[in-house]
C-alpha positions as protocol buffer text, in pm:
chain_id: "A"
residue {
  index: 1
  type: MET
  ca { x: 1140 y: 1118 z: -1080 }
}
residue {
  index: 2
  type: LYS
  ca { x: 856 y: 1274 z: -1304 }
}
residue {
  index: 3
  type: ALA
  ca { x: 516 y: 1067 z: -1279 }
}
residue {
  index: 4
  type: ASP
  ca { x: 413 y: 928 z: -1640 }
}
residue {
  index: 5
  type: ASP
  ca { x: 52 y: 966 z: -1762 }
}
residue {
  index: 6
  type: ASN
  ca { x: -47 y: 720 z: -1516 }
}
residue {
  index: 7
  type: GLY
  ca { x: 86 y: 886 z: -1232 }
}
residue {
  index: 8
  type: TYR
  ca { x: 368 y: 622 z: -1202 }
}
residue {
  index: 9
  type: ASN
  ca { x: 685 y: 824 z: -1087 }
}
residue {
  index: 10
  type: GLY
  ca { x: 897 y: 475 z: -1109 }
}
residue {
  index: 11
  type: GLY
  ca { x: 906 y: 368 z: -749 }
}
residue {
  index: 12
  type: MET
  ca { x: 1176 y: 618 z: -719 }
}
residue {
  index: 13
  type: THR
  ca { x: 1107 y: 817 z: -399 }
}
residue {
  index: 14
  type: SER
  ca { x: 1340 y: 892 z: -144 }
}
residue {
  index: 15
  type: ASP
  ca { x: 1088 y: 843 z: 173 }
}
residue {
  index: 16
  type: ALA
  ca { x: 805 y: 571 z: 154 }
}
residue {
  index: 17
  type: PRO
  ca { x: 483 y: 696 z: 29 }
}
residue {
  index: 18
  type: SER
  ca { x: 200 y: 779 z: 205 }
}
residue {
  index: 19
  type: PHE
  ca { x: -69 y: 504 z: 202 }
}
residue {
  index: 20
  type: ASP
  ca { x: -261 y: 710 z: -60 }
}
residue {
  index: 21
  type: GLU
  ca { x: 22 y: 820 z: -266 }
}
residue {
  index: 22
  type: GLY
  ca { x: 150 y: 416 z: -264 }
}
residue {
  index: 23
  type: LEU
  ca { x: -191 y: 261 z: -334 }
}
residue {
  index: 24
  type: ASP
  ca { x: -205 y: 545 z: -632 }
}
residue {
  index: 25
  type: GLN
  ca { x: 143 y: 418 z: -750 }
}
residue {
  index: 26
  type: LEU
  ca { x: -3 y: 82 z: -701 }
}
residue {
  index: 27
  type: GLU
  ca { x: -227 y: 82 z: -932 }
}
residue {
  index: 28
  type: ALA
  ca { x: -33 y: 270 z: -1192 }
}
residue {
  index: 29
  type: LEU
  ca { x: 173 y: -9 z: -1180 }
}
residue {
  index: 30
  type: VAL
  ca { x: -101 y: -251 z: -1224 }
}
residue {
  index: 31
  type: VAL
  ca { x: -227 y: -65 z: -1544 }
}
residue {
  index: 32
  type: ARG
  ca { x: 136 y: -62 z: -1669 }
}
residue {
  index: 33
  type: LEU
  ca { x: 162 y: -469 z: -1623 }
}
residue {
  index: 34
  type: GLU
  ca { x: -197 y: -506 z: -1773 }
}
residue {
  index: 35
  type: ASN
  ca { x: -119 y: -278 z: -2088 }
}
residue {
  index: 36
  type: GLY
  ca { x: 83 y: -599 z: -2174 }
}
residue {
  index: 37
  type: SER
  ca { x: 333 y: -359 z: -2340 }
}
residue {
  index: 38
  type: LEU
  ca { x: 621 y: -406 z: -2140 }
}
residue {
  index: 39
  type: GLY
  ca { x: 929 y: -612 z: -2214 }
}
residue {
  index: 40
  type: LEU
  ca { x: 1022 y: -912 z: -1966 }
}
residue {
  index: 41
  type: GLU
  ca { x: 1270 y: -699 z: -1794 }
}
residue {
  index: 42
  type: GLU
  ca { x: 1088 y: -424 z: -1699 }
}
residue {
  index: 43
  type: ALA
  ca { x: 729 y: -667 z: -1627 }
}
residue {
  index: 44
  type: LEU
  ca { x: 994 y: -815 z: -1378 }
}
residue {
  index: 45
  type: LYS
  ca { x: 1109 y: -497 z: -1238 }
}
residue {
  index: 46
  type: ALA
  ca { x: 726 y: -358 z: -1208 }
}
residue {
  index: 47
  type: PHE
  ca { x: 633 y: -661 z: -1069 }
}
residue {
  index: 48
  type: GLU
  ca { x: 913 y: -640 z: -757 }
}
residue {
  index: 49
  type: GLU
  ca { x: 828 y: -292 z: -702 }
}
residue {
  index: 50
  type: GLY
  ca { x: 449 y: -377 z: -683 }
}
residue {
  index: 51
  type: VAL
  ca { x: 553 y: -644 z: -419 }
}
residue {
  index: 52
  type: ALA
  ca { x: 753 y: -398 z: -246 }
}
residue {
  index: 53
  type: LEU
  ca { x: 421 y: -141 z: -234 }
}
residue {
  index: 54
  type: THR
  ca { x: 230 y: -385 z: -107 }
}
residue {
  index: 55
  type: ARG
  ca { x: 414 y: -473 z: 164 }
}
residue {
  index: 56
  type: SER
  ca { x: 453 y: -130 z: 227 }
}
residue {
  index: 57
  type: LEU
  ca { x: 78 y: -69 z: 209 }
}
residue {
  index: 58
  type: GLN
  ca { x: 30 y: -382 z: 472 }
}
residue {
  index: 59
  type: GLN
  ca { x: 261 y: -252 z: 736 }
}
residue {
  index: 60
  type: GLN
  ca { x: 105 y: 88 z: 721 }
}
residue {
  index: 61
  type: LEU
  ca { x: -282 y: -67 z: 716 }
}
residue {
  index: 62
  type: GLY
  ca { x: -137 y: -318 z: 1034 }
}
residue {
  index: 63
  type: ALA
  ca { x: -10 y: 28 z: 1200 }
}
residue {
  index: 64
  type: ALA
  ca { x: -344 y: 192 z: 1134 }
}
residue {
  index: 65
  type: GLN
  ca { x: -521 y: -73 z: 1307 }
}
residue {
  index: 66
  type: ARG
  ca { x: -314 y: -102 z: 1616 }
}
residue {
  index: 67
  type: ARG
  ca { x: -371 y: 261 z: 1673 }
}
residue {
  index: 68
  type: VAL
  ca { x: -755 y: 169 z: 1627 }
}
residue {
  index: 69
  type: GLU
  ca { x: -723 y: -73 z: 1893 }
}
residue {
  index: 70
  type: VAL
  ca { x: -540 y: 171 z: 2116 }
}
residue {
  index: 71
  type: LEU
  ca { x: -842 y: 453 z: 2051 }
}
residue {
  index: 72
  type: ARG
  ca { x: -1081 y: 207 z: 2173 }
}
residue {
  index: 73
  type: GLN
  ca { x: -931 y: 81 z: 2472 }
}
residue {
  index: 74
  type: GLY
  ca { x: -1154 y: 75 z: 2777 }
}
residue {
  index: 75
  type: LEU
  ca { x: -1091 y: 269 z: 3077 }
}
residue {
  index: 76
  type: GLY
  ca { x: -985 y: 23 z: 3315 }
}
residue {
  index: 77
  type: GLY
  ca { x: -733 y: -70 z: 3049 }
}
residue {
  index: 78
  type: GLU
  ca { x: -878 y: -340 z: 2882 }
}
residue {
  index: 79
  type: VAL
  ca { x: -865 y: -396 z: 2483 }
}
residue {
  index: 80
  type: LYS
  ca { x: -1141 y: -436 z: 2336 }
}
residue {
  index: 81
  type: ALA
  ca { x: -1061 y: -612 z: 1991 }
}
residue {
  index: 82
  type: GLU
  ca { x: -1363 y: -543 z: 1789 }
}
residue {
  index: 83
  type: PRO
  ca { x: -1358 y: -597 z: 1386 }
}
residue {
  index: 84
  type: MET
  ca { x: -1353 y: -319 z: 1192 }
}
residue {
  index: 85
  type: GLU
  ca { x: -1636 y: -260 z: 911 }
}
residue {
  index: 86
  type: GLY
  ca { x: -1608 y: -523 z: 652 }
}
residue {
  index: 87
  type: GLU
  ca { x: -1396 y: -750 z: 872 }
}
residue {
  index: 88
  type: SER
  ca { x: -1481 y: -1052 z: 1074 }
}
residue {
  index: 89
  type: PHE
  ca { x: -1297 y: -1225 z: 1360 }
}
């Protein structure tokens, strides 16, 4: 499906988008919703797509965080879970 002027492609991709693509799609959805020109059904569909994108992005962030924790493992096998920049434990 062709992207509109805001970069939104209707959420119709065969594969899950990369994190950056998903974030761009989510931002385009927010723009469409904030514009206020969508009908009720279109707005609900856009909101549902936004929720699905948000869940996908959260899963991708969680996977990235787990990878960082694995990379930070100590030589003795202990995990040193340290907060990422901007995060506190």
